[in-house]
KOLTIGU-864814 format. One record per residue (C-alpha): chain; residue in one letter; y, z, x. Coordinates in nm, 3 decimals, decimal comma. Layout:
% residues N
cadena: A; residuo: A; north: Y; up: Z; east: X;
...
***
This chain:
% residues 310
cadena: A; residuo: X; north: 19,292; up: -8,356; east: 0,558;
cadena: A; residuo: X; north: 19,039; up: -8,122; east: 0,508;
cadena: A; residuo: X; north: 19,016; up: -7,839; east: 0,230;
cadena: A; residuo: X; north: 19,041; up: -7,529; east: 0,281;
cadena: A; residuo: X; north: 18,929; up: -7,244; east: 0,063;
cadena: A; residuo: X; north: 19,105; up: -6,927; east: 0,247;
cadena: A; residuo: X; north: 19,460; up: -7,027; east: 0,110;
cadena: A; residuo: X; north: 19,649; up: -6,749; east: -0,070;
cadena: A; residuo: X; north: 19,989; up: -6,777; east: -0,254;
cadena: A; residuo: X; north: 20,142; up: -6,448; east: -0,264;
cadena: A; residuo: X; north: 20,456; up: -6,459; east: -0,541;
cadena: A; residuo: X; north: 20,614; up: -6,301; east: -0,802;
cadena: A; residuo: X; north: 20,928; up: -6,078; east: -0,917;
cadena: A; residuo: X; north: 21,118; up: -5,930; east: -0,619;
cadena: A; residuo: X; north: 21,004; up: -5,588; east: -0,555;
cadena: A; residuo: X; north: 20,666; up: -5,616; east: -0,752;
cadena: A; residuo: X; north: 20,466; up: -5,582; east: -0,459;
cadena: A; residuo: X; north: 20,445; up: -5,832; east: -0,254;
cadena: A; residuo: X; north: 20,490; up: -5,708; east: 0,083;
cadena: A; residuo: X; north: 20,215; up: -5,439; east: 0,004;
cadena: A; residuo: X; north: 20,000; up: -5,741; east: -0,113;
cadena: A; residuo: X; north: 20,036; up: -5,905; east: 0,205;
cadena: A; residuo: X; north: 20,011; up: -5,595; east: 0,400;
cadena: A; residuo: X; north: 19,640; up: -5,553; east: 0,228;
cadena: A; residuo: X; north: 19,544; up: -5,878; east: 0,305;
cadena: A; residuo: X; north: 19,665; up: -5,881; east: 0,690;
cadena: A; residuo: X; north: 19,464; up: -5,578; east: 0,702;
cadena: A; residuo: X; north: 19,116; up: -5,800; east: 0,618;
cadena: A; residuo: X; north: 19,202; up: -6,032; east: 0,888;
cadena: A; residuo: X; north: 19,425; up: -6,273; east: 0,710;
cadena: A; residuo: X; north: 19,673; up: -6,468; east: 0,852;
cadena: A; residuo: X; north: 20,016; up: -6,373; east: 0,680;
cadena: A; residuo: X; north: 20,310; up: -6,600; east: 0,694;
cadena: A; residuo: X; north: 20,622; up: -6,486; east: 0,454;
cadena: A; residuo: X; north: 20,912; up: -6,650; east: 0,319;
cadena: A; residuo: X; north: 20,764; up: -7,023; east: 0,492;
cadena: A; residuo: X; north: 21,034; up: -7,274; east: 0,434;
cadena: A; residuo: X; north: 20,882; up: -7,572; east: 0,167;
cadena: A; residuo: X; north: 21,012; up: -7,788; east: 0,462;
cadena: A; residuo: X; north: 20,725; up: -7,644; east: 0,667;
cadena: A; residuo: X; north: 20,452; up: -7,634; east: 0,475;
cadena: A; residuo: X; north: 20,317; up: -7,981; east: 0,622;
cadena: A; residuo: X; north: 20,324; up: -7,841; east: 0,939;
cadena: A; residuo: X; north: 20,138; up: -7,558; east: 0,839;
cadena: A; residuo: X; north: 19,837; up: -7,759; east: 0,674;
cadena: A; residuo: X; north: 19,835; up: -7,973; east: 1,004;
cadena: A; residuo: X; north: 19,818; up: -7,642; east: 1,191;
cadena: A; residuo: X; north: 19,529; up: -7,506; east: 0,960;
cadena: A; residuo: X; north: 19,321; up: -7,790; east: 0,947;
cadena: A; residuo: X; north: 19,370; up: -7,911; east: 1,360;
cadena: A; residuo: X; north: 19,264; up: -7,558; east: 1,474;
cadena: A; residuo: X; north: 18,985; up: -7,487; east: 1,658;
cadena: A; residuo: X; north: 19,031; up: -7,134; east: 1,747;
cadena: A; residuo: X; north: 18,946; up: -7,061; east: 1,350;
cadena: A; residuo: X; north: 19,289; up: -6,846; east: 1,354;
cadena: A; residuo: X; north: 19,364; up: -6,986; east: 1,057;
cadena: A; residuo: X; north: 19,038; up: -6,982; east: 0,878;
cadena: A; residuo: X; north: 19,230; up: -6,715; east: 0,615;
cadena: A; residuo: X; north: 19,605; up: -6,781; east: 0,533;
cadena: A; residuo: X; north: 19,849; up: -6,582; east: 0,292;
cadena: A; residuo: X; north: 20,143; up: -6,714; east: 0,228;
cadena: A; residuo: X; north: 20,463; up: -6,516; east: 0,099;
cadena: A; residuo: X; north: 20,670; up: -6,725; east: -0,138;
cadena: A; residuo: X; north: 20,944; up: -6,653; east: -0,303;
cadena: A; residuo: X; north: 21,001; up: -6,671; east: -0,698;
cadena: A; residuo: X; north: 21,280; up: -6,884; east: -0,672;
cadena: A; residuo: X; north: 21,121; up: -7,128; east: -0,418;
cadena: A; residuo: X; north: 20,752; up: -7,188; east: -0,625;
cadena: A; residuo: X; north: 20,855; up: -7,420; east: -0,862;
cadena: A; residuo: X; north: 20,906; up: -7,633; east: -0,524;
cadena: A; residuo: X; north: 20,620; up: -7,493; east: -0,338;
cadena: A; residuo: X; north: 20,408; up: -7,612; east: -0,631;
cadena: A; residuo: X; north: 20,548; up: -8,006; east: -0,663;
cadena: A; residuo: X; north: 20,480; up: -8,039; east: -0,319;
cadena: A; residuo: X; north: 20,280; up: -8,294; east: -0,177;
cadena: A; residuo: X; north: 19,935; up: -8,076; east: -0,019;
cadena: A; residuo: X; north: 19,598; up: -8,189; east: 0,031;
cadena: A; residuo: X; north: 19,437; up: -7,809; east: 0,071;
cadena: A; residuo: X; north: 19,320; up: -7,523; east: -0,199;
cadena: A; residuo: X; north: 19,530; up: -7,224; east: -0,268;
cadena: A; residuo: X; north: 19,468; up: -6,937; east: -0,508;
cadena: A; residuo: X; north: 19,780; up: -6,822; east: -0,649;
cadena: A; residuo: X; north: 19,869; up: -6,418; east: -0,714;
cadena: A; residuo: X; north: 20,144; up: -6,363; east: -0,961;
cadena: A; residuo: X; north: 20,345; up: -5,977; east: -0,924;
cadena: A; residuo: X; north: 20,528; up: -5,928; east: -1,253;
cadena: A; residuo: X; north: 20,641; up: -5,572; east: -1,261;
cadena: A; residuo: X; north: 20,850; up: -5,377; east: -1,579;
cadena: A; residuo: X; north: 21,282; up: -5,457; east: -1,564;
cadena: A; residuo: X; north: 21,323; up: -5,114; east: -1,526;
cadena: A; residuo: X; north: 21,069; up: -5,035; east: -1,275;
cadena: A; residuo: X; north: 21,199; up: -5,289; east: -1,067;
cadena: A; residuo: X; north: 21,567; up: -5,145; east: -1,092;
cadena: A; residuo: X; north: 21,381; up: -4,790; east: -1,012;
cadena: A; residuo: X; north: 21,226; up: -4,896; east: -0,697;
cadena: A; residuo: X; north: 21,504; up: -5,053; east: -0,554;
cadena: A; residuo: X; north: 21,718; up: -4,723; east: -0,610;
cadena: A; residuo: X; north: 21,434; up: -4,546; east: -0,489;
cadena: A; residuo: X; north: 21,411; up: -4,761; east: -0,114;
cadena: A; residuo: X; north: 21,794; up: -4,794; east: -0,133;
cadena: A; residuo: X; north: 21,729; up: -5,224; east: -0,137;
cadena: A; residuo: X; north: 21,978; up: -5,483; east: -0,251;
cadena: A; residuo: X; north: 21,775; up: -5,771; east: -0,442;
cadena: A; residuo: X; north: 21,799; up: -6,084; east: -0,256;
cadena: A; residuo: X; north: 21,995; up: -6,330; east: -0,486;
cadena: A; residuo: X; north: 22,254; up: -5,990; east: -0,493;
cadena: A; residuo: X; north: 22,271; up: -6,012; east: -0,104;
cadena: A; residuo: X; north: 22,326; up: -6,379; east: -0,105;
cadena: A; residuo: X; north: 22,573; up: -6,370; east: -0,339;
cadena: A; residuo: X; north: 22,390; up: -6,606; east: -0,622;
cadena: A; residuo: X; north: 22,429; up: -6,282; east: -0,908;
cadena: A; residuo: X; north: 22,649; up: -6,025; east: -0,908;
cadena: A; residuo: X; north: 22,405; up: -5,701; east: -0,966;
cadena: A; residuo: X; north: 22,068; up: -5,654; east: -0,949;
cadena: A; residuo: X; north: 21,993; up: -5,639; east: -1,374;
cadena: A; residuo: X; north: 22,104; up: -5,984; east: -1,326;
cadena: A; residuo: X; north: 21,909; up: -6,053; east: -1,034;
cadena: A; residuo: X; north: 21,620; up: -5,931; east: -1,219;
cadena: A; residuo: X; north: 21,691; up: -6,167; east: -1,568;
cadena: A; residuo: X; north: 21,740; up: -6,472; east: -1,357;
cadena: A; residuo: X; north: 21,393; up: -6,424; east: -1,138;
cadena: A; residuo: X; north: 21,228; up: -6,357; east: -1,507;
cadena: A; residuo: X; north: 21,347; up: -6,692; east: -1,641;
cadena: A; residuo: X; north: 21,173; up: -6,891; east: -1,356;
cadena: A; residuo: X; north: 20,875; up: -6,669; east: -1,379;
cadena: A; residuo: X; north: 20,831; up: -6,743; east: -1,746;
cadena: A; residuo: X; north: 20,892; up: -7,061; east: -1,660;
cadena: A; residuo: X; north: 20,639; up: -7,100; east: -1,402;
cadena: A; residuo: X; north: 20,349; up: -6,809; east: -1,510;
cadena: A; residuo: X; north: 20,030; up: -7,068; east: -1,513;
cadena: A; residuo: X; north: 19,658; up: -6,942; east: -1,691;
cadena: A; residuo: X; north: 19,534; up: -7,064; east: -1,369;
cadena: A; residuo: X; north: 19,699; up: -6,805; east: -1,149;
cadena: A; residuo: X; north: 19,593; up: -6,470; east: -1,134;
cadena: A; residuo: X; north: 19,838; up: -6,209; east: -1,295;
cadena: A; residuo: X; north: 19,883; up: -5,897; east: -1,164;
cadena: A; residuo: X; north: 20,156; up: -5,610; east: -1,368;
cadena: A; residuo: X; north: 20,220; up: -5,362; east: -1,072;
cadena: A; residuo: X; north: 20,422; up: -5,168; east: -1,319;
cadena: A; residuo: X; north: 20,171; up: -4,815; east: -1,331;
cadena: A; residuo: X; north: 19,986; up: -4,933; east: -0,993;
cadena: A; residuo: X; north: 19,963; up: -4,744; east: -0,668;
cadena: A; residuo: X; north: 19,800; up: -4,934; east: -0,365;
cadena: A; residuo: X; north: 19,454; up: -4,874; east: -0,420;
cadena: A; residuo: X; north: 19,460; up: -4,942; east: -0,767;
cadena: A; residuo: X; north: 19,643; up: -5,246; east: -0,697;
cadena: A; residuo: X; north: 19,335; up: -5,344; east: -0,476;
cadena: A; residuo: X; north: 19,074; up: -5,285; east: -0,720;
cadena: A; residuo: X; north: 19,275; up: -5,509; east: -1,028;
cadena: A; residuo: X; north: 19,252; up: -5,794; east: -0,772;
cadena: A; residuo: X; north: 18,908; up: -5,766; east: -0,719;
cadena: A; residuo: X; north: 18,847; up: -5,731; east: -1,112;
cadena: A; residuo: X; north: 18,930; up: -6,100; east: -1,104;
cadena: A; residuo: X; north: 18,613; up: -6,120; east: -0,913;
cadena: A; residuo: X; north: 18,811; up: -6,435; east: -0,679;
cadena: A; residuo: X; north: 18,877; up: -6,226; east: -0,389;
cadena: A; residuo: X; north: 18,621; up: -5,948; east: -0,197;
cadena: A; residuo: X; north: 18,807; up: -5,702; east: -0,044;
cadena: A; residuo: X; north: 18,649; up: -5,617; east: 0,305;
cadena: A; residuo: X; north: 18,839; up: -5,399; east: 0,560;
cadena: A; residuo: X; north: 18,812; up: -5,401; east: 0,899;
cadena: A; residuo: X; north: 18,900; up: -5,012; east: 1,034;
cadena: A; residuo: X; north: 18,848; up: -4,952; east: 1,388;
cadena: A; residuo: X; north: 18,824; up: -4,587; east: 1,529;
cadena: A; residuo: X; north: 18,925; up: -4,571; east: 1,910;
cadena: A; residuo: X; north: 18,812; up: -4,302; east: 2,077;
cadena: A; residuo: X; north: 19,010; up: -4,294; east: 2,445;
cadena: A; residuo: X; north: 18,955; up: -4,042; east: 2,731;
cadena: A; residuo: X; north: 19,218; up: -4,018; east: 2,969;
cadena: A; residuo: X; north: 19,416; up: -3,810; east: 3,267;
cadena: A; residuo: X; north: 19,711; up: -3,601; east: 3,223;
cadena: A; residuo: X; north: 19,811; up: -3,652; east: 3,576;
cadena: A; residuo: X; north: 19,916; up: -3,961; east: 3,458;
cadena: A; residuo: X; north: 20,060; up: -3,961; east: 3,130;
cadena: A; residuo: X; north: 19,968; up: -3,932; east: 2,757;
cadena: A; residuo: X; north: 19,898; up: -4,235; east: 2,613;
cadena: A; residuo: X; north: 20,166; up: -4,357; east: 2,383;
cadena: A; residuo: X; north: 19,969; up: -4,531; east: 2,109;
cadena: A; residuo: X; north: 19,766; up: -4,196; east: 2,049;
cadena: A; residuo: X; north: 19,712; up: -4,057; east: 1,700;
cadena: A; residuo: X; north: 19,571; up: -3,722; east: 1,780;
cadena: A; residuo: X; north: 19,541; up: -3,588; east: 2,175;
cadena: A; residuo: X; north: 19,316; up: -3,335; east: 2,215;
cadena: A; residuo: X; north: 19,372; up: -3,132; east: 2,520;
cadena: A; residuo: X; north: 19,003; up: -3,036; east: 2,691;
cadena: A; residuo: X; north: 19,129; up: -2,901; east: 3,009;
cadena: A; residuo: X; north: 19,012; up: -2,546; east: 2,943;
cadena: A; residuo: X; north: 18,664; up: -2,659; east: 3,011;
cadena: A; residuo: X; north: 18,455; up: -2,597; east: 3,356;
cadena: A; residuo: X; north: 18,584; up: -2,880; east: 3,587;
cadena: A; residuo: X; north: 18,296; up: -3,075; east: 3,778;
cadena: A; residuo: X; north: 18,528; up: -3,180; east: 4,017;
cadena: A; residuo: X; north: 18,509; up: -2,847; east: 4,190;
cadena: A; residuo: X; north: 18,150; up: -2,908; east: 4,240;
cadena: A; residuo: X; north: 18,122; up: -3,113; east: 4,539;
cadena: A; residuo: X; north: 17,805; up: -3,309; east: 4,448;
cadena: A; residuo: X; north: 17,984; up: -3,453; east: 4,101;
cadena: A; residuo: X; north: 18,298; up: -3,488; east: 4,250;
cadena: A; residuo: X; north: 18,291; up: -3,837; east: 4,293;
cadena: A; residuo: X; north: 18,069; up: -3,916; east: 4,014;
cadena: A; residuo: X; north: 18,203; up: -3,959; east: 3,647;
cadena: A; residuo: X; north: 18,185; up: -3,834; east: 3,281;
cadena: A; residuo: X; north: 17,955; up: -4,194; east: 3,261;
cadena: A; residuo: X; north: 17,666; up: -3,994; east: 3,485;
cadena: A; residuo: X; north: 17,423; up: -3,795; east: 3,375;
cadena: A; residuo: X; north: 17,431; up: -3,447; east: 3,601;
cadena: A; residuo: X; north: 17,820; up: -3,471; east: 3,511;
cadena: A; residuo: X; north: 17,749; up: -3,503; east: 3,136;
cadena: A; residuo: X; north: 17,455; up: -3,207; east: 3,196;
cadena: A; residuo: X; north: 17,719; up: -3,046; east: 3,376;
cadena: A; residuo: X; north: 17,994; up: -3,059; east: 3,102;
cadena: A; residuo: X; north: 17,746; up: -2,981; east: 2,813;
cadena: A; residuo: X; north: 17,594; up: -2,656; east: 3,005;
cadena: A; residuo: X; north: 17,985; up: -2,498; east: 2,991;
cadena: A; residuo: X; north: 17,959; up: -2,247; east: 2,697;
cadena: A; residuo: X; north: 18,294; up: -2,343; east: 2,549;
cadena: A; residuo: X; north: 18,194; up: -2,696; east: 2,536;
cadena: A; residuo: X; north: 17,950; up: -2,659; east: 2,220;
cadena: A; residuo: X; north: 18,196; up: -2,444; east: 2,063;
cadena: A; residuo: X; north: 18,472; up: -2,667; east: 2,127;
cadena: A; residuo: X; north: 18,286; up: -3,017; east: 1,987;
cadena: A; residuo: X; north: 18,177; up: -2,792; east: 1,676;
cadena: A; residuo: X; north: 18,533; up: -2,714; east: 1,593;
cadena: A; residuo: X; north: 18,642; up: -3,087; east: 1,666;
cadena: A; residuo: X; north: 18,381; up: -3,252; east: 1,492;
cadena: A; residuo: X; north: 18,444; up: -3,058; east: 1,174;
cadena: A; residuo: X; north: 18,811; up: -3,121; east: 1,210;
cadena: A; residuo: X; north: 18,756; up: -3,489; east: 1,236;
cadena: A; residuo: X; north: 18,495; up: -3,519; east: 1,024;
cadena: A; residuo: X; north: 18,822; up: -3,464; east: 0,747;
cadena: A; residuo: X; north: 19,082; up: -3,666; east: 0,967;
cadena: A; residuo: X; north: 18,905; up: -4,005; east: 0,950;
cadena: A; residuo: X; north: 18,778; up: -3,949; east: 0,616;
cadena: A; residuo: X; north: 19,119; up: -3,879; east: 0,486;
cadena: A; residuo: X; north: 19,237; up: -4,113; east: 0,720;
cadena: A; residuo: X; north: 19,048; up: -4,409; east: 0,581;
cadena: A; residuo: X; north: 19,107; up: -4,301; east: 0,245;
cadena: A; residuo: X; north: 19,480; up: -4,388; east: 0,351;
cadena: A; residuo: X; north: 19,414; up: -4,752; east: 0,403;
cadena: A; residuo: X; north: 19,510; up: -4,709; east: 0,776;
cadena: A; residuo: X; north: 19,346; up: -4,990; east: 1,022;
cadena: A; residuo: X; north: 19,323; up: -4,836; east: 1,307;
cadena: A; residuo: X; north: 19,284; up: -4,431; east: 1,416;
cadena: A; residuo: X; north: 19,356; up: -4,365; east: 1,812;
cadena: A; residuo: X; north: 19,183; up: -4,022; east: 1,943;
cadena: A; residuo: X; north: 19,258; up: -3,949; east: 2,304;
cadena: A; residuo: X; north: 19,040; up: -3,680; east: 2,493;
cadena: A; residuo: X; north: 19,277; up: -3,560; east: 2,826;
cadena: A; residuo: X; north: 19,134; up: -3,351; east: 3,105;
cadena: A; residuo: X; north: 19,322; up: -3,317; east: 3,440;
cadena: A; residuo: X; north: 19,228; up: -3,681; east: 3,588;
cadena: A; residuo: X; north: 19,036; up: -3,841; east: 3,305;
cadena: A; residuo: X; north: 18,720; up: -3,889; east: 3,491;
cadena: A; residuo: X; north: 18,461; up: -3,633; east: 3,424;
cadena: A; residuo: X; north: 18,523; up: -3,419; east: 3,086;
cadena: A; residuo: X; north: 18,718; up: -3,648; east: 2,890;
cadena: A; residuo: X; north: 18,510; up: -3,925; east: 2,954;
cadena: A; residuo: X; north: 18,171; up: -3,694; east: 2,852;
cadena: A; residuo: X; north: 18,394; up: -3,579; east: 2,484;
cadena: A; residuo: X; north: 18,493; up: -3,909; east: 2,457;
cadena: A; residuo: X; north: 18,144; up: -4,078; east: 2,475;
cadena: A; residuo: X; north: 18,001; up: -3,793; east: 2,259;
cadena: A; residuo: X; north: 18,237; up: -3,834; east: 1,988;
cadena: A; residuo: X; north: 18,189; up: -4,236; east: 2,009;
cadena: A; residuo: X; north: 17,809; up: -4,182; east: 1,966;
cadena: A; residuo: X; north: 17,864; up: -3,933; east: 1,657;
cadena: A; residuo: X; north: 18,105; up: -4,169; east: 1,451;
cadena: A; residuo: X; north: 17,905; up: -4,478; east: 1,554;
cadena: A; residuo: X; north: 17,604; up: -4,352; east: 1,437;
cadena: A; residuo: X; north: 17,458; up: -4,447; east: 1,092;
cadena: A; residuo: X; north: 17,463; up: -4,059; east: 0,995;
cadena: A; residuo: X; north: 17,856; up: -4,055; east: 0,957;
cadena: A; residuo: X; north: 17,850; up: -4,354; east: 0,774;
cadena: A; residuo: X; north: 17,647; up: -4,286; east: 0,524;
cadena: A; residuo: X; north: 17,892; up: -3,955; east: 0,460;
cadena: A; residuo: X; north: 18,189; up: -4,118; east: 0,458;
cadena: A; residuo: X; north: 18,356; up: -4,051; east: 0,130;
cadena: A; residuo: X; north: 18,563; up: -4,373; east: 0,021;
cadena: A; residuo: X; north: 18,621; up: -4,626; east: -0,310;
cadena: A; residuo: X; north: 18,660; up: -4,938; east: -0,146;
cadena: A; residuo: X; north: 18,404; up: -5,121; east: 0,108;
cadena: A; residuo: X; north: 18,478; up: -5,100; east: 0,460;
cadena: A; residuo: X; north: 18,342; up: -5,226; east: 0,812;
cadena: A; residuo: X; north: 18,372; up: -5,003; east: 1,029;
cadena: A; residuo: X; north: 18,383; up: -4,991; east: 1,408;
cadena: A; residuo: X; north: 18,386; up: -4,773; east: 1,674;
cadena: A; residuo: X; north: 18,555; up: -4,805; east: 1,995;
cadena: A; residuo: X; north: 18,523; up: -4,601; east: 2,342;
cadena: A; residuo: X; north: 18,777; up: -4,655; east: 2,612;
cadena: A; residuo: X; north: 18,836; up: -4,535; east: 2,955;
cadena: A; residuo: X; north: 19,129; up: -4,546; east: 3,086;
cadena: A; residuo: X; north: 19,199; up: -4,348; east: 3,378;
cadena: A; residuo: X; north: 18,833; up: -4,323; east: 3,500;
cadena: A; residuo: X; north: 18,831; up: -4,599; east: 3,738;
cadena: A; residuo: X; north: 19,175; up: -4,515; east: 3,877;
cadena: A; residuo: X; north: 19,132; up: -4,119; east: 3,919;
cadena: A; residuo: X; north: 18,809; up: -4,151; east: 4,091;
cadena: A; residuo: X; north: 18,968; up: -4,407; east: 4,361;
cadena: A; residuo: X; north: 19,203; up: -4,153; east: 4,398;
cadena: A; residuo: X; north: 18,954; up: -3,867; east: 4,490;
cadena: A; residuo: X; north: 18,726; up: -4,093; east: 4,694;
cadena: A; residuo: X; north: 19,048; up: -4,185; east: 4,875;
cadena: A; residuo: X; north: 19,143; up: -3,756; east: 4,917;
cadena: A; residuo: X; north: 18,787; up: -3,715; east: 5,045;
cadena: A; residuo: X; north: 18,793; up: -4,007; east: 5,317;
cadena: A; residuo: X; north: 19,119; up: -3,827; east: 5,453;
cadena: A; residuo: X; north: 18,935; up: -3,473; east: 5,429;
cadena: A; residuo: X; north: 18,664; up: -3,650; east: 5,647;
cadena: A; residuo: X; north: 18,904; up: -3,755; east: 5,914;
cadena: A; residuo: X; north: 19,124; up: -3,432; east: 5,936;
***
């Protein structure tokens, strides 16, 4: 079986941040598999090795500390790195109380209290911990500090993939349910009422010119870009991997398309990338889509045909 250099095992004290670390790797494009039974490791190794799609090129396994010995003793023919998360006992207790969670060992009636559960895990942790592992104490770390702590070891370099998605839509077809922010541009002059533009779209130059010729458009874009500069910059610092911004007009054919395309051009530009004020490396992907353009255009054409026959 071939070696796979991108298998990372995340383990440690329950409550020390395993779920957070797994989410970090997931945002980076890793396939995350949590609490995989050790009995299935051989099947997983074959799946990783035989995969032709490269889907399993980067894999992170979340392993419970109580199962780690069995994992380490199993016969695996692929390379992996281990991240062990440690945390002070009083902080672990505080986190369990704050999150109102039950320790796994208590939940499965293996011990009677969180204190006993932490002590049992601590005994196992001390027996297994190895200088070759990446050991991180998360007692005083937030998510960004945890990322930096992992990077210090220089064995894993974090590079986040972030997508900003602009989407035009028509209110007549309903608002997008996956939008983080929605802006209504129905107050702008509607090209629909210009018969020469009615069967064109916001992708056509004369429609773009008509929308931009509206004095309200320039004022709106100035205010909107100022707002979104702060929203996007702040969202990137919150470790959000996707941000969807929807622009709506009546049918999603003219005004919203022009505005969404303008915003896409602004935020996909090197100028914007140069002013991003975040404390980690990211791959910023800016996309645009027009949900209802074709659907509304088809409706307009049918309406015009019906009028011509009348």
